[in-house]
BAVO-685068 format. One record per residue (C-alpha): x, z, y. Coordinates in steps of 0.02 Angstrom, whole numbers, padded with zeros to 5 digits. Example, Ala and Ser with C-alpha at 12.3 -4.5 7.8 and 13.67 -1.06 7.14 Angstrom:
{x=00615 z=00390 y=-00225} $
{x=00684 z=00357 y=-00053} $
//
This chain:
{x=-01322 z=00350 y=01191} $
{x=-01276 z=00250 y=01035} $
{x=-01172 z=00394 y=00967} $
{x=-01315 z=00517 y=00998} $
{x=-01437 z=00399 y=00910} $
{x=-01319 z=00381 y=00762} $
{x=-01291 z=00569 y=00752} $
{x=-01479 z=00601 y=00755} $
{x=-01508 z=00471 y=00618} $
{x=-01375 z=00551 y=00507} $
{x=-01449 z=00725 y=00534} $
{x=-01625 z=00662 y=00499} $
{x=-01568 z=00575 y=00341} $
{x=-01475 z=00730 y=00280} $
{x=-01623 z=00842 y=00321} $
{x=-01738 z=00728 y=00223} $
{x=-01622 z=00748 y=00073} $
{x=-01606 z=00938 y=00100} $
{x=-01418 z=00925 y=00124} $
{x=-01322 z=01032 y=00248} $
{x=-01249 z=00941 y=00397} $
{x=-01100 z=01002 y=00495} $
{x=-01154 z=01057 y=00668} $
{x=-01054 z=01031 y=00826} $
{x=-01016 z=01219 y=00826} $
{x=-00947 z=01208 y=00648} $
{x=-00836 z=01058 y=00687} $
{x=-00778 z=01136 y=00852} $
{x=-00721 z=01287 y=00753} $
{x=-00602 z=01184 y=00648} $
{x=-00421 z=01204 y=00703} $
{x=-00342 z=01058 y=00791} $
{x=-00202 z=00977 y=00694} $
{x=-00042 z=00968 y=00794} $
{x=00043 z=00799 y=00811} $
{x=00213 z=00810 y=00727} $
{x=00284 z=00653 y=00807} $
{x=00238 z=00480 y=00870} $
{x=00338 z=00322 y=00860} $
{x=00313 z=00143 y=00919} $
{x=00370 z=00026 y=00782} $
{x=00277 z=-00137 y=00810} $
{x=00148 z=-00219 y=00698} $
{x=00144 z=-00131 y=00531} $
{x=00033 z=-00193 y=00391} $
{x=00052 z=-00054 y=00263} $
{x=00124 z=00119 y=00241} $
{x=00167 z=00247 y=00109} $
{x=00219 z=00430 y=00125} $
{x=00337 z=00486 y=-00013} $
{x=00498 z=00578 y=-00051} $
{x=00598 z=00417 y=-00061} $
{x=00767 z=00494 y=-00099} $
{x=00729 z=00649 y=-00204} $
{x=00777 z=00766 y=-00062} $
{x=00611 z=00858 y=-00062} $
{x=00566 z=00790 y=00111} $
{x=00437 z=00654 y=00133} $
{x=00477 z=00491 y=00220} $
{x=00361 z=00362 y=00295} $
{x=00384 z=00186 y=00227} $
{x=00312 z=00048 y=00336} $
{x=00285 z=-00132 y=00285} $
{x=00302 z=-00235 y=00443} $
{x=00222 z=-00400 y=00493} $
{x=00395 z=-00469 y=00535} $
{x=00458 z=-00443 y=00356} $
{x=00547 z=-00278 y=00379} $
{x=00528 z=-00123 y=00273} $
{x=00558 z=00027 y=00384} $
{x=00595 z=00204 y=00322} $
{x=00566 z=00349 y=00443} $
{x=00612 z=00530 y=00412} $
{x=00497 z=00680 y=00439} $
{x=00545 z=00681 y=00624} $
{x=00499 z=00497 y=00649} $
{x=00679 z=00436 y=00662} $
{x=00734 z=00276 y=00575} $
{x=00829 z=00313 y=00414} $
{x=00850 z=00129 y=00369} $
{x=00768 z=-00041 y=00380} $
{x=00783 z=-00195 y=00271} $
{x=00725 z=-00371 y=00315} $
{x=00637 z=-00470 y=00178} $
{x=00549 z=-00639 y=00178} $
{x=00368 z=-00647 y=00236} $
{x=00256 z=-00513 y=00309} $
{x=00258 z=-00356 y=00202} $
{x=00081 z=-00320 y=00141} $
{x=00110 z=-00165 y=00031} $
{x=00243 z=-00032 y=00005} $
{x=00266 z=00103 y=-00126} $
{x=00398 z=00220 y=-00196} $
{x=00433 z=00214 y=-00383} $
{x=00540 z=00312 y=-00504} $
{x=00640 z=00187 y=-00607} $
{x=00797 z=00196 y=-00716} $
{x=00892 z=00158 y=-00554} $
{x=00817 z=00317 y=-00476} $
{x=00699 z=00316 y=-00328} $
{x=00657 z=00135 y=-00289} $
{x=00562 z=00059 y=-00144} $
{x=00436 z=-00075 y=-00192} $
{x=00377 z=-00201 y=-00061} $
{x=00250 z=-00340 y=-00084} $
{x=00251 z=-00488 y=00033} $
{x=00134 z=-00622 y=00094} $
{x=00262 z=-00745 y=00024} $
{x=00199 z=-00709 y=-00154} $
{x=00345 z=-00599 y=-00204} $
{x=00369 z=-00416 y=-00245} $
{x=00540 z=-00339 y=-00208} $
{x=00626 z=-00181 y=-00268} $
{x=00749 z=-00101 y=-00149} $
{x=00873 z=00040 y=-00174} $
{x=00813 z=00207 y=-00105} $
{x=00930 z=00188 y=00044} $
{x=00865 z=00012 y=00080} $
{x=01039 z=-00062 y=00065} $
{x=01005 z=-00196 y=-00065} $
{x=00873 z=-00289 y=-00165} $
{x=00872 z=-00237 y=-00348} $
{x=00751 z=-00373 y=-00404} $
{x=00625 z=-00499 y=-00341} $
{x=00471 z=-00557 y=-00438} $
{x=00359 z=-00706 y=-00399} $
{x=00177 z=-00661 y=-00426} $
{x=00064 z=-00768 y=-00536} $
{x=-00045 z=-00902 y=-00461} $
{x=-00170 z=-01007 y=-00559} $
{x=-00209 z=-01178 y=-00489} $
{x=-00357 z=-01190 y=-00609} $
{x=-00433 z=-01030 y=-00537} $
{x=-00402 z=-01091 y=-00361} $
{x=-00481 z=-01260 y=-00397} $
{x=-00638 z=-01175 y=-00470} $
{x=-00658 z=-01045 y=-00331} $
{x=-00542 z=-01075 y=-00183} $
{x=-00636 z=-00948 y=-00077} $
{x=-00568 z=-00808 y=-00189} $
{x=-00387 z=-00853 y=-00162} $
{x=-00296 z=-00825 y=00001} $
{x=-00254 z=-01001 y=00053} $
{x=-00199 z=-01048 y=-00122} $
{x=-00067 z=-00911 y=-00130} $
{x=-00032 z=-00755 y=-00233} $
{x=-00005 z=-00644 y=-00082} $
{x=00018 z=-00460 y=-00118} $
{x=-00140 z=-00359 y=-00080} $
{x=-00088 z=-00189 y=-00147} $
{x=00042 z=-00100 y=-00252} $
{x=00028 z=00052 y=-00364} $
{x=00186 z=00128 y=-00438} $
{x=00137 z=00234 y=-00588} $
{x=00198 z=00278 y=-00763} $
{x=00082 z=00173 y=-00873} $
{x=00169 z=00204 y=-01039} $
{x=00222 z=00387 y=-01023} $
{x=00410 z=00355 y=-01031} $
{x=00450 z=00444 y=-00867} $
{x=00478 z=00287 y=-00763} $
{x=00353 z=00196 y=-00655} $
{x=00284 z=00024 y=-00687} $
{x=00224 z=-00077 y=-00537} $
{x=00043 z=-00137 y=-00532} $
{x=00006 z=-00273 y=-00403} $
{x=-00159 z=-00339 y=-00340} $
{x=-00143 z=-00516 y=-00276} $
{x=-00238 z=-00635 y=-00164} $
{x=-00240 z=-00754 y=-00313} $
{x=-00372 z=-00644 y=-00402} $
{x=-00249 z=-00566 y=-00525} $
{x=-00188 z=-00392 y=-00562} $
{x=-00010 z=-00401 y=-00628} $
{x=00092 z=-00259 y=-00704} $
{x=00281 z=-00264 y=-00693} $
{x=00413 z=-00167 y=-00788} $
{x=00529 z=-00052 y=-00688} $
{x=00655 z=-00195 y=-00685} $
{x=00531 z=-00324 y=-00617} $
{x=00480 z=-00419 y=-00774} $
{x=00297 z=-00461 y=-00803} $
{x=00212 z=-00344 y=-00930} $
{x=00034 z=-00409 y=-00921} $
{x=-00091 z=-00483 y=-00802} $
{x=-00279 z=-00488 y=-00792} $
{x=-00392 z=-00594 y=-00686} $
{x=-00501 z=-00497 y=-00567} $
{x=-00664 z=-00593 y=-00566} $
{x=-00760 z=-00592 y=-00401} $
{x=-00639 z=-00551 y=-00265} $
{x=-00459 z=-00507 y=-00232} $
{x=-00395 z=-00340 y=-00298} $
{x=-00321 z=-00220 y=-00172} $
//
């Protein structure tokens, strides 16, 4: 009954705005997407789909609550895993001078860069935390920590390598060079940037 009520409300709202609404017959006509694979991995907190090794095939990177970064191939099989400190809150794949690089942000206030095969840590960066900001507005910081909220690996300066942009639970956006040095940071007023 609740679903029918919601559906009717959506259709009435769309009709009032003269917008077409997909009918059940239209949505039933859509082809079903086949499930390629399933895999039980435990509690994951983040994921990224990317060609992590330059092979042309996508991999699934999972940031795990137990601190692992897990890489699965296109058949769902484990390619590698690497244990880091703290629960992994964000993962990304970057192109750096070292080649394909896995970036992982943790609840422990650090961002890590791993080799594409997950065998070693290339660098580790502690994210910025401002006690003054926390003292003024503690509700905007996650327990007084600069936990990683999100990561974007992108070429900010057009040189062909990716910089790493991190949103933190300490109300800052911080950009890192491909080798993990701080480039700049900006405070995100009113909230925590994802």
